[in-house]
C-alpha positions as CSV (number, residue, x, y, z in Angstrom):
1,M,40.8,30.5,-3.4
2,S,43.0,27.5,-2.4
3,H,45.1,27.1,0.7
4,T,47.8,24.5,1.0
5,P,50.0,24.1,4.1
6,E,53.6,23.3,3.7
7,S,54.3,19.5,4.1
8,P,50.8,18.7,5.3
9,D,50.1,15.7,7.4
10,P,48.3,13.0,5.4
11,D,45.5,13.0,8.0
12,D,45.3,16.8,7.6
13,L,44.7,16.3,3.9
14,L,42.0,13.8,4.6
15,L,40.2,15.9,7.1
16,S,40.4,19.2,5.2
17,G,40.4,18.2,1.6
18,R,37.3,17.9,-0.7
19,D,39.0,15.5,-3.1
20,R,40.7,12.5,-1.6
21,K,42.1,11.4,-5.0
22,G,45.2,13.0,-6.6
23,E,45.3,16.8,-6.6
24,L,43.7,18.2,-3.5
25,R,42.0,21.6,-3.3
26,W,41.8,23.1,0.1
27,P,38.7,25.2,0.9
28,D,39.1,28.7,2.0
29,P,39.9,28.8,5.7
30,G,37.2,31.4,6.1
31,T,34.6,28.8,5.1
32,Q,32.6,27.4,8.0
33,V,33.4,23.7,8.7
34,P,30.1,21.9,9.2
35,Y,29.7,20.1,12.6
36,G,28.7,16.9,10.7
37,R,31.9,17.0,8.8
38,V,33.9,17.3,12.0
39,L,32.3,14.2,13.5
40,H,32.5,12.3,10.1
41,S,36.2,13.0,9.7
42,A,36.9,12.2,13.4
43,A,35.1,8.9,13.0
44,L,37.1,8.0,9.9
45,L,40.4,9.0,11.3
46,G,39.9,7.5,14.7
47,L,40.4,10.9,16.5
48,D,38.5,12.4,19.3
49,P,36.4,15.3,18.0
50,A,38.2,17.8,20.2
51,V,41.6,16.7,18.9
52,L,40.4,17.1,15.3
53,V,39.0,20.6,16.0
54,S,42.4,21.6,17.4
55,R,44.1,20.4,14.2
56,L,41.6,22.2,12.0
57,E,42.2,25.4,14.0
58,A,46.0,24.9,13.4
59,L,45.3,24.6,9.7
60,G,43.6,28.0,9.8
61,Y,40.0,27.1,10.1
62,A,38.6,29.4,12.8
63,D,34.8,29.1,11.9
64,I,33.9,25.6,13.0
65,Q,30.2,25.0,13.5
66,Q,29.1,24.4,17.1
67,A,26.3,22.2,18.4
68,G,25.6,24.4,21.4
69,T,26.7,21.6,23.6
70,A,30.1,20.1,24.4
71,L,31.7,17.9,21.8
72,P,31.3,14.2,22.4
73,D,34.4,12.8,24.0
74,T,34.7,10.1,21.4
75,V,33.2,8.9,18.1
76,R,33.1,5.5,16.5
77,P,33.5,4.4,12.9
78,D,29.8,3.5,12.8
79,D,29.0,7.1,13.7
80,A,30.2,8.3,10.3
81,P,27.0,7.4,8.3
82,L,24.8,8.9,10.9
83,V,25.9,12.5,10.2
84,R,25.8,12.3,6.4
85,R,22.5,12.7,4.5
86,V,21.7,9.5,2.6
87,G,22.1,9.8,-1.1
88,V,23.4,13.4,-1.1
89,P,26.7,13.9,-3.0
90,D,29.5,16.0,-1.7
91,Y,28.5,19.1,-3.7
92,G,24.9,18.9,-2.4
93,K,25.5,19.8,1.3
94,P,25.7,16.2,2.5
95,W,26.3,17.0,6.2
96,L,23.4,16.7,8.7
97,D,22.9,20.3,10.0
98,V,23.2,20.4,13.7
99,A,21.4,23.8,13.8
100,E,18.2,22.2,12.6
101,P,16.1,19.4,14.2
102,V,16.9,16.0,12.7
103,P,14.0,15.0,10.4
104,L,12.5,11.6,10.9
105,R,13.2,10.7,7.3
106,H,17.0,10.9,8.1
107,V,16.6,8.6,11.1
108,L,14.7,6.1,9.0
109,E,16.9,6.3,6.0
110,V,20.1,5.8,8.0
111,G,18.5,2.9,9.9
112,C,17.6,1.1,6.7
113,H,21.0,1.7,5.2
114,T,23.0,0.7,8.2
115,G,20.7,-2.0,9.7
116,R,20.3,-0.1,12.9
117,G,16.9,0.5,14.5
118,P,15.4,3.9,14.5
119,A,15.6,4.1,18.3
120,D,19.3,3.3,18.2
121,V,20.0,5.9,15.5
122,A,18.0,8.6,17.4
123,R,19.8,7.9,20.7
124,R,23.2,8.1,19.1
125,L,22.5,11.3,17.2
126,T,21.3,12.8,20.4
127,A,24.5,11.7,22.1
128,L,26.5,13.3,19.3
129,G,24.9,16.7,19.9
130,Y,21.9,16.7,17.5
131,R,18.3,17.4,18.6
132,L,15.4,15.4,17.2
133,G,12.3,17.0,15.8
134,G,8.9,16.6,17.5
135,D,8.4,16.5,21.3
136,G,10.5,13.3,21.7
137,G,7.9,11.9,24.0
138,R,7.3,8.6,22.2
139,P,10.1,6.0,21.8
140,L,10.9,4.8,18.3
141,P,11.0,1.1,17.3
142,E,14.1,-0.8,18.1
143,S,14.3,-2.4,14.7
144,S,14.1,-0.9,11.3
145,H,11.8,-2.1,8.4
146,P,12.6,-1.8,4.7
147,A,9.3,0.0,4.1
148,D,9.8,2.7,6.8
149,V,10.7,5.5,4.4
150,M,8.0,4.6,1.9
151,L,5.4,4.7,4.7
152,I,6.0,8.4,5.4
153,L,6.1,9.7,1.8
154,E,3.4,12.3,1.2
155,Q,2.9,10.7,-2.3
156,R,4.3,7.6,-3.8
157,T,5.5,9.5,-6.8
158,N,7.2,12.2,-4.9
159,Y,10.3,11.1,-2.9
160,R,11.1,14.6,-1.6
161,E,8.0,15.3,0.5
162,C,7.8,13.3,3.6
163,R,5.7,13.5,6.7
164,D,7.6,14.4,9.8
165,W,7.6,13.8,13.6
166,G,4.1,13.6,15.1
167,D,2.2,14.5,11.9
168,E,-1.4,13.4,11.7
169,V,-1.9,10.9,8.9
170,P,-5.3,10.5,7.2
171,A,-6.9,7.1,7.0
172,H,-6.8,7.0,3.2
173,H,-3.0,7.3,3.4
174,V,-2.9,4.0,5.3
175,H,-5.0,2.2,2.6
176,D,-3.2,3.9,-0.4
177,T,0.2,2.9,1.0
178,A,-0.8,-0.6,1.8
179,R,-2.1,-1.0,-1.7
180,D,1.0,0.5,-3.4
181,L,3.4,-1.6,-1.3
182,S,1.2,-4.8,-1.2
183,I,1.3,-5.0,2.5
184,S,-1.3,-5.2,5.2
185,P,-3.2,-1.9,6.0
186,H,-3.1,-3.0,9.7
187,F,0.7,-3.3,9.6
188,V,0.9,0.2,8.0
189,A,-1.3,1.7,10.7
190,T,0.6,0.1,13.6
191,R,4.0,0.9,12.2
192,L,3.0,4.6,11.7
193,V,1.8,4.8,15.3
194,A,5.1,3.2,16.4
195,L,7.0,5.9,14.5
196,G,5.1,8.6,16.4
197,F,2.4,9.5,13.9
198,R,-1.2,10.2,14.8
199,L,-4.1,8.4,13.1
200,P,-7.8,9.3,13.2
201,Y,-8.3,5.9,14.9
202,T,-6.4,3.6,17.3
203,P,-5.3,0.3,15.6
204,E,-6.8,-2.8,17.2
205,P,-5.7,-6.4,16.9
206,G,-9.1,-7.3,15.3
207,D,-8.5,-4.9,12.4
208,E,-6.1,-7.3,10.7
209,A,-9.0,-9.6,9.8
210,L,-11.3,-6.7,8.7
211,L,-8.7,-5.2,6.4
212,T,-7.4,-8.3,4.6
213,H,-10.0,-7.7,1.8
214,R,-8.9,-5.2,-0.9
215,G,-11.5,-3.4,-2.8
216,S,-15.1,-2.5,-2.0
217,H,-16.7,-4.2,1.0
218,E,-19.5,-6.2,-0.5
219,P,-22.3,-7.8,1.5
220,G,-20.7,-11.2,1.2
221,H,-17.5,-9.8,2.7
222,I,-19.3,-8.2,5.6
223,L,-21.3,-11.4,6.4
224,G,-18.3,-13.6,5.9
225,L,-16.4,-11.5,8.4
226,A,-19.3,-11.8,10.8
227,R,-19.1,-15.6,10.5
228,E,-15.4,-15.7,11.0
229,T,-15.1,-13.2,13.8
230,G,-18.3,-13.7,15.7
231,R,-19.0,-9.9,15.4
232,T,-22.3,-8.5,14.2
233,P,-22.5,-7.0,10.7
234,E,-23.4,-3.7,12.3
235,D,-20.2,-3.8,14.5
236,I,-18.1,-4.7,11.5
237,V,-19.5,-1.9,9.3
238,G,-19.0,0.6,12.1
239,R,-15.4,-0.4,12.6
240,L,-14.7,-0.3,8.8
241,T,-16.1,3.2,8.7
242,E,-13.8,4.3,11.5
243,L,-10.9,2.7,9.6
244,G,-11.6,4.9,6.6
245,C,-13.1,2.3,4.4
246,G,-16.0,4.6,3.3
247,R,-19.4,3.8,4.6
248,P,-20.3,0.2,3.7
249,E,-24.0,-0.7,3.9
250,V,-25.2,-3.0,6.6
251,P,-26.6,-6.1,4.9
252,A,-30.2,-7.0,5.4
253,P,-30.8,-9.4,8.4
254,P,-28.9,-12.5,7.3
255,Q,-30.6,-15.7,6.2
256,P,-28.9,-19.2,6.4
257,D,-28.0,-19.4,2.7
258,D,-27.0,-15.8,2.1
259,L,-23.3,-16.6,1.9
260,V,-23.9,-19.2,-0.8
261,L,-25.9,-16.7,-2.8
262,L,-23.3,-14.0,-2.3
263,S,-20.3,-16.1,-3.2
264,A,-19.1,-15.9,-6.8
265,N,-18.6,-19.7,-6.9
266,V,-21.8,-20.4,-4.9
267,D,-19.6,-22.2,-2.2
268,G,-20.1,-19.8,0.7
269,R,-16.6,-18.4,0.4
270,A,-14.7,-15.5,-1.2
271,P,-14.5,-14.2,-3.9
272,W,-17.7,-12.4,-3.2
273,L,-20.3,-11.2,-5.7
274,L,-19.7,-7.6,-6.8
275,R,-22.5,-5.0,-6.9
276,Y,-23.1,-1.8,-8.8
277,T,-22.1,-3.2,-12.2
278,A,-24.1,-1.6,-15.1
279,A,-24.8,-5.0,-16.6
280,G,-26.5,-6.2,-13.4
281,L,-26.5,-9.8,-12.0
282,L,-25.4,-12.6,-14.3
283,V,-28.4,-14.9,-14.9
284,R,-26.1,-17.9,-14.8
285,H,-25.1,-17.0,-11.2
286,I,-28.8,-16.9,-10.3
287,L,-29.4,-20.3,-11.8
288,R,-26.3,-21.8,-10.2
289,A,-27.4,-20.4,-6.8
290,A,-30.9,-21.7,-7.3
291,L,-29.5,-25.2,-7.8
292,A,-27.2,-24.9,-4.9
293,T,-29.8,-23.7,-2.4
294,G,-33.0,-25.3,-3.7
295,R,-34.6,-21.9,-4.2
296,S,-36.3,-20.9,-7.4
297,P,-34.5,-18.4,-9.7
298,A,-37.1,-15.8,-8.8
299,E,-36.5,-16.3,-5.1
300,V,-32.8,-16.0,-5.5
301,A,-33.1,-12.8,-7.5
302,A,-35.5,-11.4,-4.9
303,R,-33.2,-12.2,-2.0
304,L,-30.2,-10.7,-3.8
305,A,-32.2,-7.6,-4.5
306,E,-32.8,-7.2,-0.7
307,L,-29.0,-7.4,-0.4
308,G,-28.5,-4.6,-2.9
309,Y,-28.0,-6.5,-6.2
310,R,-30.0,-5.6,-9.3
311,L,-31.1,-7.7,-12.2
312,H,-30.9,-6.1,-15.7
313,E,-34.3,-5.0,-16.9
314,D,-34.0,-7.1,-20.1
315,A,-33.2,-10.4,-18.2
316,N,-35.9,-13.1,-18.2
317,L,-35.6,-15.6,-15.5
318,P,-36.8,-19.2,-16.2
319,A,-39.2,-20.6,-13.6
320,V,-36.8,-23.5,-12.9
321,A,-33.0,-23.6,-13.0
322,D,-31.6,-25.9,-15.6
323,E,-28.0,-27.1,-16.1
324,A,-28.4,-26.8,-19.8
325,D,-29.2,-23.0,-19.5
326,I,-26.1,-22.6,-17.2
327,R,-23.9,-24.4,-19.8
328,L,-25.3,-22.2,-22.6
329,L,-24.8,-18.9,-20.7
330,E,-21.3,-19.9,-19.8
331,T,-20.4,-19.8,-23.5
332,I,-21.7,-16.2,-23.9
333,D,-19.4,-13.4,-23.0
334,R,-22.0,-10.7,-23.7
335,S,-24.0,-8.9,-21.0
336,Y,-27.6,-7.7,-21.4
337,Q,-26.1,-4.4,-22.5
338,D,-24.5,-6.0,-25.5
339,D,-26.0,-7.5,-28.7
340,V,-25.5,-11.2,-29.4
341,H,-24.4,-11.6,-33.0
342,L,-24.3,-14.5,-35.4
343,G,-20.7,-15.3,-34.5
344,D,-21.6,-15.6,-30.8
345,V,-24.5,-17.9,-31.6
346,L,-22.3,-20.2,-33.8
347,R,-19.6,-20.3,-31.1
348,S,-22.2,-21.3,-28.4
349,A,-23.6,-23.9,-30.7
350,S,-20.2,-25.4,-31.3
351,L,-19.4,-25.4,-27.5
352,T,-22.7,-26.9,-26.4
353,G,-23.6,-29.2,-29.3
354,R,-26.9,-27.5,-29.8
355,S,-28.1,-26.2,-33.1
356,P,-27.7,-22.4,-33.9
357,A,-31.4,-22.1,-34.1
358,D,-31.9,-23.7,-30.7
359,V,-29.2,-21.5,-29.2
360,A,-30.7,-18.3,-30.7
361,A,-34.2,-19.2,-29.5
362,R,-33.1,-19.9,-26.0
363,L,-31.0,-16.8,-25.7
364,T,-33.9,-14.7,-26.9
365,A,-36.2,-16.4,-24.4
366,L,-33.7,-15.4,-21.6
367,G,-33.8,-11.8,-22.7
368,H,-30.7,-11.3,-24.9
369,R,-30.9,-9.2,-28.0
370,L,-30.1,-10.9,-31.3
371,P,-30.2,-8.1,-33.9
372,D,-28.9,-10.1,-36.9
373,E,-31.7,-10.9,-39.3
374,V,-30.6,-14.3,-40.4
375,D,-32.1,-17.8,-40.5
376,H,-30.1,-19.8,-38.0
377,P,-29.4,-23.4,-39.1
378,E,-31.2,-26.2,-37.4
379,V,-28.2,-28.5,-37.7
380,R,-26.4,-29.3,-34.5
381,G,-22.8,-28.5,-34.3
382,L,-19.9,-30.6,-33.1
383,V,-19.0,-30.2,-29.4
384,T,-15.5,-28.7,-29.1
385,A,-13.2,-28.7,-26.1
């Protein structure tokens, strides 16, 4: 049913109409006018809310939603986006319902879209007659952050479900969110606390250094952190456990050259050697570490075993580390779980300048399986770049 007053004021069309272009349909005067629409229209028209309500009543709208408190004396143009739900079209109930507590998501979305801080948005909505969810005991941040809404999503793939005021957030949510958004877990944790959420731990300034590593916390990472922070490995492991990083193992009592043994580039720095690979330790790493530390390959393997690393059962370590063995093994992209075929032998011979027969014999001595029953040539290949 439509209702059109005779010679309507242009402002009356704007405040009552659903279509501001061309032909205007008037809603049934018996339909309730949402409180948010009242404030939105008043802000756009530059009217006091009480004046606008009087004009609506003159147009026959008797059911105007009330906030339970007095109308604000005035509204400003920048109030208009505060009372409209972000991204909701006109047909989808876009007005913020004054009868329900304001969800935190709305505060954060409006803040991001308008550039206003969550605290400012919350204060203004309260002044406009809305009530916030939660107990309102913790102040919100004065500045917004582009990631605020993403931080409170229950799942990254579901934009409808959000955590709300004062919810408890599990530790894994902090790490999952940080990974998905490529930001610091410590920032995620401190921002969630600032937004009023509860974590199973209290963020501390020293957490930033502990959480910069992404992935499993290997012994090298733990000992590297101990060197950088001056904390004990036990203290670091305990804090990482509190932060929801699983239960990393406390490395064996450190020795002076452990960080060299545990670094992938045998330079005492990250990236660190990974554990728990089915193929076991790379023999070339053991040989490189032996040359870097002056230990024998057997001593390097034994120390790495104490630190939780295993050597594949088929691997045969030479008594002395040799650069020639390292160069040879760098040309092989097969682990001890894989067979080394003729093509691999010929490639290594070409890259090292050794004969295929020499390559095959040396790889066999180091424990690799060469199942191809062929006579490998004794002729040396040309070294290729």
